[in-house]
C-alpha positions in Angstrom: -46.8 -11.2 -15.0 -45.2 -8.4 -12.8 -41.9 -5.9 -14.4 -39.8 -4.2 -12.4 -36.7 -1.5 -13.6 -34.4 -2.8 -15.4 -31.1 -3.8 -14.1 -28.1 -3.6 -15.9 -30.2 -2.5 -19.8 -32.0 -6.1 -18.6 -36.0 -6.2 -18.2 -36.9 -8.6 -15.5 -40.9 -10.3 -15.8 -42.1 -12.3 -12.4 -45.1 -14.6 -12.3 -48.4 -13.4 -10.9 -48.0 -14.8 -7.7 -44.6 -13.5 -6.8 -43.5 -10.5 -5.1 -40.5 -8.6 -6.7 -38.9 -5.9 -5.2 -35.7 -3.9 -6.7 -34.1 -4.1 -3.1 -30.9 -1.9 -4.0 -33.2 1.4 -3.9 -34.7 0.6 -0.8 -33.8 2.7 1.9 -33.0 -0.3 4.7 -30.5 -1.3 1.8 -28.8 1.9 0.9 -28.9 3.0 5.0 -27.7 -0.2 6.3 -26.5 -2.7 4.8 -24.1 -1.7 1.6 -22.2 0.9 3.8 -21.0 -2.2 5.4 -18.2 -3.0 4.9 -17.2 -6.6 2.2 -21.3 -6.8 1.8 -22.2 -8.7 -1.3 -24.6 -6.6 -3.5 -28.8 -7.8 -4.0 -30.3 -6.0 -6.5 -33.8 -7.9 -6.3 -35.7 -9.9 -3.8 -38.3 -12.1 -4.8 -40.9 -13.6 -2.5 -42.8 -16.9 -4.8 -44.8 -20.0 -2.8 -43.0 -18.9 0.2 -39.3 -19.0 -0.6 -37.1 -15.9 -0.8 -35.1 -15.2 -3.8 -31.9 -13.0 -3.9 -30.6 -12.1 -7.1 -27.7 -9.9 -8.4 -27.0 -9.1 -12.0 -24.2 -9.8 -13.8 -23.5 -8.3 -17.6 -20.4 -10.6 -17.6 -20.2 -9.6 -21.7 -19.6 -6.2 -20.6 -17.2 -7.2 -18.4 -15.3 -9.1 -20.6 -15.0 -6.1 -23.1 -13.8 -3.6 -20.7 -10.5 -6.2 -19.7 
């Protein structure tokens, strides 16, 4: 298993045949994508079996408690 740094206090693990990266900390994302208005956030990219998955982490329980 490959474990990445946590996001929203959740630790993620991926199978060994997957290549995950914490996308929101990558320079191209911070420099090119984030400055765009109305851009959607992406926390992780994961390539597994020739498929690319975009993962955005949301903790709805925290949002409900803040409301």
